[in-house]
N, C-alpha and C positions, 0 to 999 in steps of 0.2 A: 333688418327691419327694426323700426322704433315701436316698442310696445306701449300701448296706452294703459292696458290693464295687466296687473300681476295677480294671479290667483295661487295661493299657497296651500298645499295639503298639510294642514296643521298637525295631525297625528303623525304623519311621516316625519316631518321636521322635528317634532318633539321627541319621538322615539329615537331618531338618528342622533339627536343631541344628547340623549341619555345613554345610548349604547356605545360607549367609548371605553377604552382600557384604563382610563384614569378618572378620578373624581375630584371636583373642586369643592372644598368645604370652607365654611366660615370659621372665624376664631372660636365660635361656639359649637363647632362640629355640625353645622347645618349644611346639607348637600345643596349646592347651587349650580351643579353642572349643567342641567337641562336649560336653565334660564340663560346662563352665560353663552352657551353654544347656540341656542336658538336665536338670540338677538345678534350674535356675531354674524350668523348666516343671513339673517333678515337685513341687517344694515348693509352687508356686502351686496345683496341683490338690489336694494333700493338705490345704492350709490352707482352700481354698474348699469342698471336698466332704466333708472329714473322714471318709473311709471307715474301716470297721472292718478291712478287709483289702484290701491292694493286691498285685497280681500283675503282673509284667512278662514278656511273652512275646517269644521270639526265634525267628529262623530256624534251621534245622538246617544249619549250614555243614559242608562236607566230604562231604555226601551229597546226590545229586541229588534234587530233589523228585519226587514221583510224577507231577506234571503234566509236568515236563520229560521224564520217561521216556515218557509218552504222546505228547507233542508237543514236538519238539526246538526249535521256534520260540517256545515259550512263554517270556515274560518273559526276554529275553536278559540274561545277567549281565554287568555292567560291572566292569572291574578296580577294586578298592577301593584307595584311598589307604592306604599303610602307616600313616600318622599316624592316620587314621580307625580302622583296625583296632585299633591300640594303645589309642586312647581308648575304643573300645567295650568292650574287655576290661577296662580300668580301671573303666568305669562298672559293669560286671557285678560286679566285686570290691567296689566301694563299696556297691552295692545289697545284696550279701551281708552286708557289715558292718552295714548298717541292718536286717538281718533281714527284708528284703522278698523273698518267694519269686519265683523266676524259672523259667520253664518253656520247654521246646522239645520237639520230637518228631522223631525221625529220619525223613528223607525227606518231611517236611511243612513248610509255611510257618507263620509266626506266626499267620496268619488261621485255619488249621486247629486250632492249639492253642487259640485263643480260642473257636472253635466247640465244641471238646470240653469246655472248661471251662464254657461256658454250658449244654451238654447235661447236664452232671453236677450242675447247680444244681437239685437236686430240691426244695429247700425254697422255690424261687422268691424268693431274696433279691434285692432291688432292686440291679441292677448297671449300672454305667456303663462303656462301652468307649471308650477314647481312640484314634481312628484317623481316616483320611480315605478308607480303601479302600471302594469302592462295594460289593464283594461281602459285606462285613461287615453291610450293611443287611439281609441275609436273616435275621440273628439277632434283629432288633428285635421285641420283643413287649411285653406289658403290664408286664413286670418288667425288661426289658433295653432300655436306650437307648444311643445313640451320641453321644459328644462329638466333633463334627466341626468342627475349628477352634474357633470360639467358640459354636457352636450345639449344643444338645442336641436330637437327633432322636428322636421317638417314632414310633409306627405311622402316625399321622396326618401327621406331617412327611415321612416316607418317601413316602407316597402323594402328598402335595402336590409333592414334589420330583421324583419319577420317574413319577408317574401309574400306578403299580402298587403292590400290597401287598408287604410284606417277603418273604413266602413266594414271591412271583413274581420276585424279583430274579435268581435264577439263569437263569430263562427269558428275562427281559428282556435281560440281558447276553449271553446266548447268541445272541439275535437281532441285537442291536445291535452286539455286539463290545465290547472293552475295550482301548483303546490302552495303558493303563498296564501291562497284562499281555500286550500284543502278540497279542490274540485278534481275529482278523478277523471282522467281522459278516457277516450274510447279505446278498447283493447285493440292492439295491433297498429295504432296510428301514432306516428311520431311527427317531428317537425316537417320532414320532407313530404310525407304522404299527405299531411294536413294541407300544406301549401299547394301540392299538385291537385288535390281534390277541389280546392277553392279556385284554383286557376282554371280548372276545366268546367266546374259547375257554377262558380261565382258565389252562390249562397248555399248554406247547409240544407235548406229546404228542398233544393233541387238535386241533391245527391241521392241516387237510387240505392235501395237496400242492398243490391248486389255488390256494392263497393265496401260493405262492412263484413267483418268476420262472422258476426252473429246476426246478420241481416237486420230485420225490423227492430229487434231489441236494442241493438247498438244505435240505430237511428233515433229511437225514442230517448235513449240515454243522452245522446248528443243534443237533442232538441230541449231536453230538460236543463242540461248544462247551459244552453244558450240563454235561458231565462235568467240564470244567475250571472252570466258574463255580460249581459246587456245592461247598461246604466239606465237609471231612471231620469228622464229629462223633465219630469214634472213634479219634482219633490216640493213639499210644502215648506219652503224656506223660512226660517225664523232667525232673528238676530240674537247673538249670545247676550249682548247688553242692548236692549232696544233704544233706538235713537230718541232723544227727547225725554228719556227717563233718567233722572239724576241717580247715580249709584253711590251709595254710602261706602266708599272705599278709602282706606287710609294708605295712600301710596307711599308716604314717608316711612310707614311701618314696614312695607314690603322692601323698600330700598335698604333699610337698616337690617332687617332680618336676614336677607340674603347677601348683604354687603356688596351690592352691585353698583358701586358709586360711579364707575366709568360708564356703565350702561345707562344709569340714571341721567348722566350728563348728555349722552347721545339722544336719549328719549326726549328730554326737555328741548334740546336743540331742534330735533325733528318737529316737535309740536309747535315751537315758535316759528319755524320756517313755514309750516303749513298754514298757520294763522295769518302770516304776512302775504300769502299768495292771493 
């Protein structure tokens, strides 16, 4: 399939780019690992898939997500390295320079932003989402696929991988739990049982209490989990750098600080090609 849209999970790509066994530093000992690897992956995807439109989504920093408000044990936040924060901000500025839209939503995660973007794709333009988050699998349909590491996952692939259909992913994770988000599953339910229950009853809401070890208590726990595992399709999306607002950014200073000369050349080339289209 030829994908018209490419949506990138920014936090995932940034964290992956920083979580490597080596670090690239400038002659002045400034860490530039995240920037180098982020753009290496970005340019590889742009070259391979050649999308008409690329969007990078981000978390809403500074405001607690609605899930943390509901459940204070949800996805504990870890202190971020200051070097990482500075590089992420530099990445956002460089993406702005490339005219690549970036989106976030107050009190929402990047996944919710992606869900809202997919929900607004009324023309069903073929879209590829770059992430490894399991909850994003609920968005997969005929026109929306997920690039997970090196594999493109379609509806059939999601079923082969999890044993349930994409629309059942929130129910599946609600029963099984999700360690990545610190969501505890229902006692006594593993992958096989979760799959079999959803194969038999289709939705979590239709599973009788008698199927749970602790009856109604387990059912209520699973239903609460489902609120956490279901993405928000109506997030209030905002641009990281609003279109039409000139940002006072010294891009030359960024290029020189992180010594990203080759990346700078690729960025300028991309921008020029975009302007000639």
